[in-house]
N, C-alpha and C positions, 0 to 999 in steps of 0.2 A: 713736427713739434706741436703745431696747432692741433692736429688730429689727436695727439696724445693728451693734450690739455682738455680737449672736448670730452674724450673718453673718461678722464679723471673726474671732470665736472659732472658728467652724467652719472657716474658711479656714486659720487658724493650725494647727489640729489636723490638717487634711489635709496641710498642708506638713510638719509634724513627722512624720506617718506615712510620707510619701515619703522624708524625709531620714533617718529612723531606720536603715533597713537599710544605707544608705551609710556612716553614722557607725559602725555596728557593724562594718563591714568595714575601717575605717581601721586601719592597722598602725603599730607603733612606728617610730621613725626610727633604730633601731640593730639590728644583728644580729651575734652573735659565735658562731663555730664553734669546737669543739675537735675536731681531726681528724688522723689519720695520712695522709690523702690529700694528695698532693703539690700544691704551689702551681700546678703546670702544669694542674691540673684545677679546683682551688678558686678560683683568681683569675679565670679567665674566667667561671666559673659565677656567682660573686658579682657581678662587673661587669655581666653581662647581667641578673641579678635586680634590681640597683639601677636599671637602665634601665626594666625592666618595672614596678617599684614606682612610679617617677616617672610613667610613662604611665597606670597604672591608678588610683593613689590620689593622685597629685601629692605624694608624700612622698619626700623625699631621705633615703635610708637609708644610714647609715654602716656599712660592713661590714668585718669583720676575721676572721682565723682564727688560733687558737692551734695551732701545729704541734706535734704530739706523737705518738710511736710508739704503737701500739695498746695495749700493756700500761700505758704511762705515762699515756695519756689515760684509760683505765679507772680506774686508781688515783687519779687526780686527782678524777674524778667521785665516787668513793666517799668521798674525803676531804672533799669539799664538803658532804656529808650533806644534800642537798636544798636547799642555798643556793648554787647554782652560779654561777660567774663566766663562764659561757657559756650559750648557748641551745640549741645543737644538738651532738649527737655524730654524726659522719659517718665511716664507714669502719671496716674491721676485721672480726673474726670475729663472726658472729651469736650464737655461744654467749655472748659477753661481754655482748651486749645483753639476752639472756635473764637473765643473772645480775643485771644492773642492774634489770630489771623485778621480779625476786624481792625486791630490796631497796627497792622503791618509789621508785626514782630516775629513772624515765622517766614521761612523761605520755602518756596514751592519745591516739592520733592521730585527730583528727576530720576525716578526709579524705572526699571524695565517694566514695560506694559504687561508682560507675561506674569511677572511676580504680583503686581497689583491686581490683575484680573483673577488670580488664583485665590484671592481672599474674598469671601462673600461680602456683600454690602452691609449685611446685618445678621443678627441671630436673636432668636427669642420672640415670644408672643405672650400677651397682646401688645406689649411695648417693645418695639424692636431696639436692640442695642447696636448702634452703628459700629462697624469694625474698621472703617476707613473714611476719610474725608472725601466726598465727591469732588471737592475743589482741588484736592491733592496736596494739602499743607500738612497733614498728619496721617499716620497709618497705625493700625494696631500691631502688636508684636506677639502677644500670647493671650490665652484666656485664663483668667484667675478668679475663682469663686471666693466670696467672703461668707464664711459659714460658722460652724460650731466645732469645738474640740471637746473631747472628754477623756478621762482617765479610766480605762476598763476595770482596773483593780478596785478603784474607789467606788465606781458604779456598782460593782458586784457586792462590795461591802455594805453599800447603802440599800441594797435590794432593788436596784433600778435596772430596767431594760435600757439598752443604748438609745440615745436620743435620735429622732428622725426629723423633727421640725422645731421651730423656734419655741412653740408653746410647751414643749417638753421641759424647758428650763424653769418653768413656773411650778414644777412639782414640789410640794411641801418638804419632801425628803432632801431637797437640795438647799434648804435654808442655810445661808452662810457659806455655801459651797460653790457659788458661781463667781467667776472672775470676768471683768470687762474693763474697757478703757473708755473714758468719757468722750463723747463726740466732739467736744471742744479741743481735744488733744489729738484726734485721729480722724482722717478722712474716711478710712474704712469703717470705723465705728459710726461715723455720721451717716454714711451711705446705708448702713444696716438699720439705723434708727429710722431713716426715711422709708426703708422697705416696710417696717412695721407700721408706720404712720400711714403710708399709702395703701397698705393692705387692709387695715382696719378702719381708716378714717381717724381724724384727730382725737375725738373723745375716747374712743375705745383703744386707740393706739397709745395714747399717753397713759391710760390705765394699765395697759400691758407693761409699759416701760417702768412704771412705778412699782408694779408687782415684781418685776425682774430685779429692780433695785432692792426690794425687800428680801430677795433671796441672795443678793450679792454680798460676798464677804470681802471683796477688795476691788477698788478702782485703781488700775495700774497707771504708772506715769506714761507708758508708751504702749501702743497696740502690740508691739513685738513681745512685751512681757506677759501678755495674757496666755499664750500657749506654753510659755516657759514655766509659769507657776502651776499650770495643770499637769505638764509633763513630769514635774518634780513631785507630784502628789500632794501639793499644798492645797489645791482646790480640785473639785471633781469635774467641772465643766467651764468652758470659756465661750464668750459671746462675741460675734463680729470679728472673726479671725481670718486673715488672708491665708489661703491654702499653703503657699510656699513658706510662710513664716513658721507654721506649725510643723511642716515637713523637716525643717532643720533640726528640730528637737527629736524627731523620729530617727533621722540620720545619726544623731548623737547617741542613740541607743535607748532612748526613753520610750516607755509604753504609752503612746498617745494615739488617738484616732481622730480623723477629720470627717465631718458630715456637712454636705451642702444641702440645706433644706430646699424644698421645691421652689420657693420664691427668692432664693439667695441671689444677690446681684453678682453679675460676672463682669469684670472689667477687662477690656482688651489691652490695657496698659499702652495707651497711645504714645507715639514717639514723633519728634519733629526736630528739624534743624532750625536754630534760631537765626533770624535775619541779622546779618553782620557778624556771623560766627567767625572766630579767629582761624578755625581749621575746618572749612566747609567740605573739602574733599574727604578728609578722614571721617567727618560726621556722616556723610552720605554712605561711605564705605561701611561704616559700622551698622547702619540701618539695613543695608543690603545683606550684610553678614547675618544679622539677627533673623532676617527673613529667608535665609538659606536653610537647607536641611541640617547643616552642621550647627548653625545658631539655634535652630529650634530644638535640636537634641540636647544642647547644653541647658536650655531653659526647662525642658521636660524632665531632666534629671534633678531639677530643684523643686519639683512638685507643682508645676503649672502645666497647662494644656496647649497644644498647637493651635495657631490661628488659621491653619490651612486644613481643609477637610481631607487632603491626601496624606497627611501625616497622622500617626497614632503613637501614643506613649507605649513603647515596647522595648524590650531588651533581653539580654540573656538571663537565665534563672539566677536569682540572687543579686541582679544589678540594681542600681539606684532607680532606674526607670521602672522596673517591675515592683520595687519596693513602694514607689509612688502610686502605682496602680492599686496595690493592696491597701495602702494608706487612705486612699480616697474612695474606697468601696468598690473597686473593680472597674472604674471608668477609664477609658483610653482616649476618648475624644468627645467633646461636647456636640460634635456634629452627628454622633451616633444616637443621641437621645433628644427628646422633645424638651426644649428649654422654655420654662415659664418665667417671664420677666414682667414685673409690675412697677419697677422703679423708673420714675421719670426724672432724668437728670435736670431738665429745665426747671421743673417745680422745685427740686432740691436746691439748686443754685439760687433761685429767687428768694428763698426763705432761709438760707443757710444761717445767717446771723440770728434770725428770729427763733429758730429751733434751738440754737445754742443758748440763747438768753433764757428761753423757757426751761430748758434742761437745768441750767444753773439754779433757777428759782424753785422749780417744782421737784427736782430730784437731788441735785448736789447739795443744796442747802437744807433739804428736808430728809436726807438719807437716814439719819438716826430714827426719826419718827416713822419713816416708811418701813424700816426693819421691825419696829414694834407693831405697826398696823397690820403688816402682812406676815 
């Protein structure tokens, strides 16, 4: 009898030893993001993650995303003071993630070393764009350029060659035909304004932006609206457009093309788990998923580029992936080309409010005069 009891106890212990790792890997059944990333990328990513979670853990995860511009999202996380109403912060400038780390508002990421090591530390010269935090509190997810869009039919009608660089939008033939979003309303617009200011220096840079305003026919309420009005043929070109936002209009059947000028800023769309996150295991699982080949493929089919040199945007003929390659001028990976970056995020963050204030004064308030002057 005692021998039987011992055998049963040993069998139970062995069973528990086997089950323990699986139980430890079990994730929560909810996940909440706070993010400036558009639904066109977050929705398919979350939907595919939910499928993955069901397959791997047999857990039905309820996913949601709190949409907020980068500065608003950052401010809300600070206000939560370590008791966040979301699990993950995804997207925006890496400098803001560093600031959150300094305030102990991000949790250190416990990711597989092999995954972290597969992502280069940085990309671009002369200013390196960090792709991951050396301290381990945030990591990049995809590479996304902020560039230009144009409507091929309108360009042909205006007798213009396709644009290649920022300066091409100053062509007099584009008078009233440029769409843009004010940098006060969009972090992508703000970053691109900074590219121009840092490329040319303030005096020449502000002159460029004033001349651009002179050619501008509309300042949209959201950066997402810029490619939409160009796709519909209401305007010929758009300034400061994230690639994946414009690709959605291409997927919808509109004739629109994207161009990344030589000095276009490329964001790695950082991601981090918030300190005190209600669902920390699900949060970490989502980040691991986005850094898997499956997660990268979902993102690449929405018009962004892989964060890993080993992956390329590619698919079957006629696939979304191949459509994205054609849309962005044939590029499959930013690791295949020389990346020129002049954008300094530190400088941009220090004078964020100052640039916005000068914009309101010299451009927004003077728009009608600028259209007459230029």
